[in-house]
VOPAGU-2260 file (C-alpha; in pm, 1 decimal, decimal comma):
REM VOPAGU-2260
SITE   aa  ch    i         X         Y         Z
SITE  MET   A    0    3451,6   14485,7    6969,5
SITE  ARG   A    1    3768,8   14257,9    7003,0
SITE  SER   A    2    3789,7   13891,0    6996,0
SITE  ALA   A    3    3984,4   13698,4    7250,5
SITE  LEU   A    4    4048,5   13419,1    6993,7
SITE  SER   A    5    4409,7   13358,7    6879,4
SITE  PRO   A    6    4496,5   13347,7    6512,4
SITE  ASP   A    7    4558,7   12975,3    6543,6
SITE  ALA   A    8    4187,0   12927,3    6642,7
SITE  VAL   A    9    4049,2   13088,4    6336,8
SITE  GLU   A   10    4307,9   12950,3    6081,5
SITE  ARG   A   11    4301,6   12591,1    5941,5
SITE  GLY   A   12    4669,6   12546,3    5985,7
SITE  SER   A   13    4802,7   12248,6    5809,5
SITE  TYR   A   14    4448,7   12092,2    5760,4
SITE  PRO   A   15    4304,5   12102,3    5415,4
SITE  HIS   A   16    3954,6   12172,6    5561,2
SITE  PHE   A   17    3815,9   12336,6    5868,4
SITE  MET   A   18    3611,8   12023,9    5936,4
SITE  LEU   A   19    3927,8   11800,4    5966,4
SITE  LYS   A   20    4076,9   12070,7    6212,3
SITE  GLU   A   21    3752,9   12055,8    6417,1
SITE  ILE   A   22    3763,7   11668,2    6425,2
SITE  HIS   A   23    4121,5   11671,6    6542,3
SITE  GLU   A   24    4057,6   11931,1    6808,4
SITE  GLN   A   25    3742,1   11777,0    6952,5
SITE  PRO   A   26    3893,4   11568,0    7223,3
SITE  ARG   A   27    4077,8   11871,0    7363,7
SITE  ALA   A   28    3765,0   12086,5    7347,8
SITE  VAL   A   29    3551,2   11833,3    7520,8
SITE  SER   A   30    3819,2   11791,6    7793,2
SITE  GLU   A   31    3853,3   12172,9    7834,3
SITE  SER   A   32    3471,0   12212,1    7860,5
SITE  LEU   A   33    3424,1   11936,1    8119,8
SITE  GLU   A   34    3731,2   11976,3    8341,0
SITE  GLN   A   35    3566,9   12243,3    8562,1
SITE  ARG   A   36    3243,8   12037,7    8593,1
SITE  ILE   A   37    3375,1   11696,0    8659,2
SITE  THR   A   38    3650,5   11595,8    8914,1
SITE  ARG   A   39    3760,5   11268,4    9065,6
SITE  GLU   A   40    3542,5   11339,9    9355,9
SITE  HIS   A   41    3243,1   11526,6    9217,6
SITE  VAL   A   42    3016,0   11556,0    8914,5
SITE  LEU   A   43    2774,3   11851,1    8884,6
SITE  ALA   A   44    2434,7   11694,1    8821,4
SITE  ALA   A   45    2339,4   11976,8    8601,7
SITE  THR   A   46    2618,6   11895,6    8363,1
SITE  LEU   A   47    2543,7   11545,1    8275,0
SITE  GLY   A   48    2209,6   11473,1    8462,4
SITE  PRO   A   49    2116,5   11326,0    8799,0
SITE  GLU   A   50    2234,7   10964,2    8705,4
SITE  ALA   A   51    2586,2   11080,7    8601,3
SITE  THR   A   52    2753,1   10958,4    8911,0
SITE  ASN   A   53    2607,2   10614,5    8854,5
SITE  VAL   A   54    2670,5   10601,0    8473,2
SITE  LEU   A   55    3017,1   10741,4    8450,4
SITE  PRO   A   56    3195,2   10461,3    8624,7
SITE  HIS   A   57    3088,1   10232,9    8330,2
SITE  VAL   A   58    3209,6   10465,0    8060,6
SITE  GLN   A   59    3519,3   10319,7    7875,1
SITE  ALA   A   60    3556,0   10567,4    7596,2
SITE  VAL   A   61    3399,8   10892,2    7466,2
């Protein structure tokens, strides 16, 4: 079995701990996870629930 992960994904790089690396990568990871499910015109209800369309306009930060 081969992994599709790059060496950068499994090494901690310049971070002293993997937890710090994960904290700094989190915004990008969340964005990549949601970009196919949320667009300017459409939110998949299964992604964030049936009220997502009403709630999202009020979100100021994540």
